[in-house]
C-alpha positions as CSV (number, residue, x, y, z in Angstrom):
1,X,0.0,0.0,0.0
2,X,2.9,2.4,0.8
3,X,4.5,1.7,-2.6
4,X,1.2,2.3,-4.4
5,X,0.8,5.6,-2.6
6,X,4.3,6.7,-3.6
7,X,3.6,5.9,-7.2
8,X,0.4,7.9,-7.1
9,X,2.3,10.9,-5.7
10,X,4.8,10.8,-8.6
11,X,3.9,13.5,-11.3
12,X,2.7,12.0,-14.7
13,X,5.4,11.6,-17.3
14,X,5.0,14.1,-20.2
15,X,6.2,13.6,-23.8
16,X,9.1,15.7,-24.9
17,X,8.6,17.9,-27.8
18,X,10.9,17.5,-30.8
19,X,12.7,20.8,-30.0
20,X,13.3,19.7,-26.4
21,X,14.9,16.4,-27.3
22,X,18.6,15.9,-27.5
23,X,20.3,17.2,-30.7
24,X,21.3,13.7,-31.6
25,X,17.7,12.5,-31.5
26,X,16.5,15.5,-33.5
27,X,19.0,14.9,-36.2
28,X,18.0,11.2,-36.4
29,X,14.3,12.2,-36.8
30,X,15.2,14.7,-39.6
31,X,17.1,12.0,-41.5
32,X,14.2,9.7,-41.2
33,X,11.9,12.3,-42.7
34,X,14.1,12.9,-45.7
35,X,13.2,10.9,-48.9
36,X,15.6,8.3,-50.0
37,X,18.4,9.5,-52.2
38,X,18.5,8.4,-55.8
39,X,21.6,6.9,-57.1
40,X,22.4,9.3,-60.0
41,X,24.6,7.9,-62.7
42,X,27.5,9.8,-64.1
43,X,25.5,10.7,-67.2
44,X,22.8,12.3,-65.0
45,X,25.3,14.5,-63.1
46,X,26.7,16.2,-66.2
47,X,25.1,19.4,-67.3
48,X,23.9,19.5,-70.9
49,X,25.6,22.1,-73.1
50,X,23.7,25.0,-74.4
51,X,22.2,24.7,-77.9
52,X,24.3,26.2,-80.6
53,X,21.8,29.1,-81.3
54,X,22.0,30.3,-77.7
55,X,25.8,30.7,-77.7
56,X,26.9,34.3,-78.3
57,X,30.0,34.5,-80.5
58,X,31.5,37.8,-81.6
59,X,31.6,38.2,-85.4
60,X,34.5,39.9,-87.0
61,X,32.5,43.1,-87.3
62,X,31.7,43.0,-83.6
63,X,35.3,42.4,-82.7
64,X,36.3,45.4,-84.8
65,X,33.4,47.5,-83.5
66,X,34.2,46.9,-79.9
67,X,31.9,48.9,-77.6
68,X,29.5,49.9,-80.4
69,X,28.9,46.2,-81.2
70,X,28.3,45.5,-77.6
71,X,25.8,48.4,-77.4
72,X,24.0,47.2,-80.5
73,X,23.7,43.7,-79.0
74,X,22.4,45.0,-75.7
75,X,20.0,47.4,-77.4
76,X,18.5,44.4,-79.2
77,X,17.9,42.6,-75.9
78,X,16.3,45.7,-74.5
79,X,14.2,46.3,-77.6
80,X,11.6,43.4,-77.6
81,X,9.4,45.1,-80.2
82,X,12.4,45.0,-82.6
83,X,12.0,48.7,-83.4
84,X,14.5,50.4,-85.7
85,X,17.7,51.3,-83.9
86,X,20.7,53.2,-85.3
87,X,23.9,55.0,-84.2
88,X,23.7,58.7,-83.4
89,X,26.8,60.9,-83.4
90,X,27.6,62.0,-79.9
91,X,25.4,59.5,-78.1
92,X,27.3,58.1,-75.1
93,X,28.4,54.4,-74.9
94,X,25.8,52.2,-73.4
95,X,22.9,54.2,-75.1
96,X,20.9,53.5,-78.2
97,X,18.3,55.3,-80.3
98,X,14.9,54.0,-81.4
99,X,12.8,55.5,-84.2
100,X,9.1,55.5,-83.4
101,X,6.0,56.5,-85.3
102,X,3.1,58.7,-84.1
103,X,0.0,56.5,-84.1
104,X,-2.6,59.2,-83.9
105,X,-3.2,62.9,-83.9
106,X,-2.1,65.5,-86.5
107,X,1.4,64.0,-86.6
108,X,0.2,60.4,-87.3
109,X,2.6,58.6,-89.6
110,X,5.5,60.9,-88.9
111,X,8.5,59.5,-87.1
112,X,10.5,60.7,-84.0
113,X,13.5,59.5,-82.0
114,X,13.8,58.6,-78.4
115,X,17.0,57.5,-76.5
116,X,17.4,54.7,-74.1
117,X,20.2,53.4,-71.8
118,X,21.1,49.7,-72.3
119,X,20.7,49.0,-68.6
120,X,17.1,50.1,-68.8
121,X,17.4,52.8,-66.2
122,X,16.6,55.7,-68.5
123,X,13.9,55.5,-71.2
124,X,12.4,57.8,-73.7
125,X,15.0,60.6,-73.3
126,X,14.1,63.4,-75.7
127,X,17.6,64.5,-77.0
128,X,21.2,63.6,-77.3
129,X,22.3,66.4,-74.9
130,X,19.9,65.1,-72.2
131,X,21.4,61.6,-72.6
132,X,24.9,63.0,-72.4
133,X,24.0,64.9,-69.2
134,X,22.4,61.8,-67.6
135,X,25.3,59.6,-68.6
136,X,27.9,62.0,-67.2
137,X,26.1,62.3,-63.8
138,X,25.8,58.5,-63.7
139,X,29.5,58.1,-64.3
140,X,30.5,60.8,-61.8
141,X,31.7,63.2,-64.4
142,X,31.1,66.9,-65.0
143,X,27.9,67.2,-67.1
144,X,28.9,70.7,-68.3
145,X,32.2,69.4,-69.6
146,X,30.5,66.5,-71.4
147,X,28.0,68.9,-73.0
148,X,30.9,71.2,-74.1
149,X,32.6,68.3,-75.7
150,X,29.4,67.3,-77.5
151,X,29.0,70.9,-78.9
152,X,32.6,70.9,-80.1
153,X,32.0,67.6,-81.9
154,X,28.9,69.0,-83.6
155,X,30.7,72.1,-84.7
156,X,33.5,70.0,-86.2
157,X,30.9,67.9,-88.1
158,X,29.2,71.0,-89.5
159,X,32.6,72.4,-90.6
160,X,33.6,69.2,-92.3
161,X,30.2,69.1,-94.1
162,X,30.6,72.8,-95.2
163,X,34.1,72.1,-96.5
164,X,32.7,69.2,-98.6
165,X,30.0,71.5,-100.0
166,X,32.6,74.2,-100.9
167,X,34.7,71.6,-102.7
168,X,31.6,70.2,-104.5
169,X,30.7,73.8,-105.5
170,X,34.1,74.2,-107.2
171,X,33.7,70.9,-109.1
172,X,30.2,71.7,-110.3
173,X,31.2,75.2,-111.3
174,X,34.1,73.9,-113.4
175,X,31.9,71.2,-115.0
176,X,29.2,73.7,-115.9
177,X,31.7,76.1,-117.5
178,X,33.3,73.3,-119.5
179,X,29.9,72.0,-120.7
180,X,29.0,75.5,-122.0
181,X,32.4,76.0,-123.6
182,X,32.3,72.6,-125.4
183,X,28.7,73.2,-126.7
184,X,29.6,76.6,-128.1
185,X,32.8,75.2,-129.7
186,X,30.6,72.7,-131.6
187,X,27.4,74.6,-132.3
188,X,28.1,78.3,-131.6
189,X,25.9,80.3,-129.2
190,X,22.3,79.0,-129.0
191,X,19.5,81.4,-129.9
192,X,15.8,81.5,-129.2
193,X,14.9,81.1,-132.8
194,X,17.0,77.9,-133.1
195,X,15.1,76.4,-130.1
196,X,11.7,77.3,-131.6
197,X,12.6,75.8,-135.0
198,X,14.0,72.5,-133.6
199,X,11.7,69.5,-133.4
200,X,11.2,68.2,-129.8
201,X,11.4,71.7,-128.3
202,X,8.5,73.9,-127.2
203,X,8.7,77.5,-126.0
204,X,6.1,78.6,-123.5
205,X,5.5,82.1,-122.2
206,X,3.6,83.0,-119.0
207,X,2.3,86.4,-118.0
208,X,3.2,87.3,-114.4
209,X,0.4,89.4,-113.0
210,X,2.2,90.6,-110.0
211,X,5.0,92.3,-111.9
212,X,3.6,92.6,-115.4
213,X,6.5,90.7,-117.0
214,X,6.6,87.6,-119.1
215,X,8.4,84.4,-118.0
216,X,9.7,82.1,-120.7
217,X,10.3,78.4,-120.4
218,X,12.0,75.9,-122.8
219,X,10.5,72.4,-122.7
220,X,12.3,69.4,-124.2
221,X,10.0,66.5,-125.0
222,X,7.1,68.5,-123.6
223,X,4.4,66.0,-124.6
224,X,6.1,63.0,-122.9
225,X,6.8,61.9,-119.3
226,X,10.5,62.6,-119.9
227,X,9.9,66.3,-120.2
228,X,12.7,68.6,-119.2
229,X,12.1,72.3,-118.4
230,X,14.7,75.1,-118.6
231,X,14.3,78.8,-117.8
232,X,17.5,80.1,-119.4
233,X,19.0,79.5,-122.8
234,X,22.4,79.1,-121.2
235,X,21.0,76.3,-119.1
236,X,20.0,74.5,-122.3
237,X,23.6,74.9,-123.5
238,X,25.0,73.5,-120.3
239,X,22.6,70.5,-120.4
240,X,23.4,69.6,-124.0
241,X,27.1,70.3,-123.5
242,X,27.4,68.1,-120.4
243,X,25.7,65.2,-122.2
244,X,28.1,65.7,-125.1
245,X,31.2,65.8,-122.9
246,X,30.1,62.6,-121.2
247,X,29.7,60.9,-124.5
248,X,25.9,60.4,-124.3
249,X,25.1,62.2,-127.5
250,X,27.5,60.4,-129.9
251,X,24.6,59.5,-132.2
252,X,24.2,63.2,-132.9
253,X,27.8,63.7,-134.0
254,X,28.9,63.1,-137.6
255,X,32.0,61.1,-138.6
256,X,34.0,64.3,-139.2
257,X,33.0,65.6,-135.7
258,X,30.5,68.2,-136.8
259,X,27.1,68.5,-135.2
260,X,24.2,70.9,-134.6
261,X,21.6,71.7,-132.0
262,X,19.0,69.7,-133.9
263,X,21.2,66.6,-134.2
264,X,22.1,66.7,-130.5
265,X,18.4,67.1,-129.7
266,X,17.5,64.0,-131.7
267,X,20.2,62.1,-129.9
268,X,18.7,62.9,-126.4
269,X,16.1,60.2,-127.1
270,X,18.6,57.5,-126.2
271,X,19.8,59.3,-123.0
272,X,18.9,57.4,-119.8
273,X,16.9,59.1,-117.0
274,X,19.9,58.9,-114.7
275,X,22.3,60.6,-117.1
276,X,19.7,63.3,-117.8
277,X,19.4,64.0,-114.0
278,X,23.1,64.4,-113.7
279,X,23.2,66.8,-116.6
280,X,20.3,68.8,-115.1
281,X,22.2,69.1,-111.9
282,X,25.0,70.8,-113.8
283,X,22.8,73.1,-115.9
284,X,20.7,74.2,-112.8
285,X,23.8,74.8,-110.7
286,X,24.1,78.3,-109.3
287,X,27.4,79.2,-107.5
288,X,27.1,81.1,-104.3
289,X,23.5,80.2,-103.7
290,X,21.5,77.9,-101.4
291,X,23.4,75.3,-99.4
292,X,26.7,76.4,-101.1
293,X,26.3,80.0,-99.7
294,X,25.5,78.6,-96.3
295,X,28.6,76.4,-96.4
296,X,30.8,79.3,-97.4
297,X,29.4,81.4,-94.6
298,X,30.0,78.6,-92.1
299,X,33.7,78.3,-93.1
300,X,34.0,82.1,-92.9
301,X,32.3,82.4,-89.6
302,X,30.0,85.1,-90.7
303,X,27.0,85.8,-88.5
304,X,27.6,82.9,-86.2
305,X,26.7,80.5,-89.0
306,X,28.2,77.5,-87.2
307,X,25.0,77.6,-85.1
308,X,22.8,77.5,-88.2
309,X,19.8,75.5,-87.3
310,X,19.3,73.9,-90.7
311,X,22.9,72.7,-90.8
312,X,22.6,71.2,-87.4
313,X,19.3,69.6,-88.4
314,X,21.0,67.8,-91.2
315,X,23.3,66.1,-88.6
316,X,20.4,65.0,-86.4
317,X,18.5,61.7,-87.2
């Protein structure tokens, strides 16, 4: 009876929770809960190589292009819609440009350009200077110095283009003078009567109400789709003379080298449209006008012409 009483006084045994058990016992329980390991063969442990199309290899153009090739590749990955991308002078490394199209409104169908960073941090930047400023700040550089370098680069581009136009002007001027000289050496000075009497030519006169004067035009092949219009007789001489110098009117020259305005006109039937356009460019050339005058002013620095908006617009995409 005493033993039974002592047993009744003992507190009831309680079950230990898993976290209260000894570490060894807890580890054994965790191992029991784990699924049995599969015996992987050697062929299962090897990683399969990537497919050939997923490997990125540098082409010779990319190796030569260096950073620009890398930027182009990154721009493609950041451009899921496959929009038109292109290089822009002065755009920082790690940036690319996308040409977009207005879908609605009064500008529908027209295109515009937005600039993006390849890391995706900056999107739809409006201009190259803005992209240059953001890039300089991101790289810890002076944005004003970066913008000054961009402006200097643009001015050099404008100056190079102006120099090319001035050189082209000299070439065109010499070609026009030679064409007129060659024509007059073969056919003498062209007259209005000679044009009126030659088959294939038509002279038209228009009354100008604003000034009371009459404007005269000289139409070659006026009734066909290959019609060519001149406003000065000397332009006709330059046109025919340039075609003659280039050997495009050989059918209108006799064996002894003699020819006439009528014979040269008949030979223009065989002249291609491309050759005719080149001769027209010579005959309509006017030295010191239009883009040539702008180029000369840019090189001379007259009136701050390096800041000419039209010239800068030609360099912008």
